[in-house]
C-alpha positions, -999 to +999 in steps of 0.1 A: -252+379-050-266+364-017-258+379+017-235+349+027-214+353-004-211+391+001-200+385+037-173+359+026-159+381-001-158+412+022-140+393+050-115+379+025-107+413+011-100+423+047-073+395+048-092+370+068-080+334+064-103+305+056-104+292+092-111+328+104-140+333+080-154+299+089-153+309+126-169+343+118-197+330+097-204+297+114-206+279+081-186+249+067-151+252+051-164+240+018-191+265+017-168+294+025-140+282+002-163+281-028-168+319-026-133+330-018-111+305-037-102+331-064-093+359-039-057+356-027-044+368+007-020+397+007+018+391+009+019+406+044-007+381+056+011+352+041+043+362+058+025+366+091+010+331+088+044+316+079+061+332+110+033+320+132+036+285+119+074+285+125+070+299+161+044+273+169+065+244+155+095+256+176+074+258+207+060+223+202+095+209+195+108+224+228+078+209+247+086+175+232+124+177+238+135+148+260+101+130+259+092+098+241+062+076+237+084+046+245+089+046+283+119+031+301+124+021+337+143+046+359+166+031+385+180+044+418+203+015+428+231-001+409+233-038+402+258-058+381+238-055+348+232-018+351+269-011+359+280-033+330+256-016+306+266+020+315+303+010+315+301-006+280+284+026+268+312+046+282+340+025+267+328+012+233+296+030+230+279+064+229+252+082+248+237+106+223+208+130+225+190+105+202+196+075+224+223+049+232+246+032+207+271+003+213+298-007+188+316-041+188+326-070+166+319-095+193+285-111+191+288-122+228+293-086+239+265-073+216+241-098+231+253-090+266+247-053+262+212-059+247+203-082+276+215-055+301+195-028+283+163-049+287+165-043+324+154-007+318+141-006+282+120-033+268+121-023+231+142-041+205+173-023+192+181-016+156+213-033+144+237-021+117+267-042+105+297-028+087+304-054+059+341-044+057+351-044+094+324-067+108+316-042+135+280-041+147+262-011+160+233-019+183+211+013+187+183+021+211+169+053+197+150+072+224+156+109+232+144+105+268+166+075+273+196+094+260+188+123+283+185+100+313+216+079+307+242+107+304+239+118+340+238+081+351+271+076+334+286+106+352+271+093+384+287+059+379+322+074+374+318+093+406+304+064+427+321+032+414+351+035+438+327+033+467+305+005+454+307-033+463+334-056+448+309-074+424+300-040+409+336-029+407+343-063+390+315-056+364+330-022+356+366-034+352+355-064+331+335-042+308+367-020+304+390-049+295+364-066+273+360-034+252+395-018+255+418-046+266+440-072+250+463-100+261+499-096+249+514-130+250+547-135+231+566-163+249+597-160+227+601-124+240+590-134+275+560-110+271+529-118+292+508-087+298+472-076+298+468-041+283+439-017+283+438+014+262+419+046+269+425+082+258+412+096+290+440+092+316+415+098+344+398+065+334+431+047+335+438+060+370+403+049+380+408+014+367+442+012+385+425+022+418+397-003+413+421-032+405+440-024+437+407-033+455+413-069+443+450-068+452+461-064+415+489-039+411+491-024+376+511+004+359+500+032+336+522+035+306+523+058+276+506+062+253+475+059+274+477+023+286+471+005+318+492-027+320+489-058+341+521-078+343+540-103+365+526-138+373+510-130+406+490-100+391+480-120+361+468-149+383+448-125+404+433-109+373+423-143+360+407-153+393+390-120+402+382-103+368+390-123+336+376-116+302+340-125+294+333-159+277+331-155+239+352-124+237+378-131+211+408-115+194+406-107+157+428-134+141+425-118+107+447-088+116+480-087+098+500-084+131+481-114+147+506-141+159+478-166+164+461-163+130+428-174+145+400-159+166+409-173+200+391-162+232+410-137+253+405-157+284+420-188+267+451-168+257+454-156+293+452-193+304+479-203+280+501-173+291+499-184+328+506-221+318+537-210+299+554-198+330+562-235+337+575-242+302+603-230+280+591-211+249+599-239+224+584-265+247+553-244+251+546-240+214+552-278+209+527-286+237+502-260+224+504-276+189+499-311+203+469-298+223+453-283+191+459-316+172+440-336+199+411-312+198+408-316+160+407-354+164 
């Protein structure tokens, strides 16, 4: 038995690992392994290696927490797109530790949120569509982005009341695009814009922001902010309105329209109906639809 083999066997019997023997002898792993391959480590040594590996993995995970190879652009001033992005994530989205997610059935809103996200994050999102509901999730997975956007959302809620009218408008429009509907039932003389939110503090904030535009609204239970009366609806249409392409779901069983009409078009019809009697209005609306088909 040569001296190198004797040294390897002796070190192994003292519970040295393969890397430790390689370091001790200065020889290659393959040379050392050939002589010690049939000599197992003790159970205590194996347990010690396992614990060391677990501790090292935990330490590395903590060092990586909140970091990502995909960088994003931090921002220090609000603009319309950034306000709209964060507002949509607050209302119909989620800011998670893993990144940012937005849920909606409207293709127009999905595209809008993705365009706004490109202002700070240039990587394409992953999309998932629910085949039953038609709701699309657009996901930007990035732990650093998620960690950055949560305090930005808190900051926006604190600062929006003091920002400019265009930024307030972007925030309010995001709320009604995501959480709002137009309740137009002329036979019952109902013409209202309603916005739902579980958090009453958000409803109070929306009420205060709308007042900046001269729009007076009420907060009604359960958890709704309501815009009513002709003058308020007209101001809402002029100052806020719904975004183009945002439609109602005409397939709902309780839908009175039975088609996917744009919310802003229903608001337009609701305001026009103030000058007509209900029966006259429906006759005029029917004739208008017939002309469009021709």
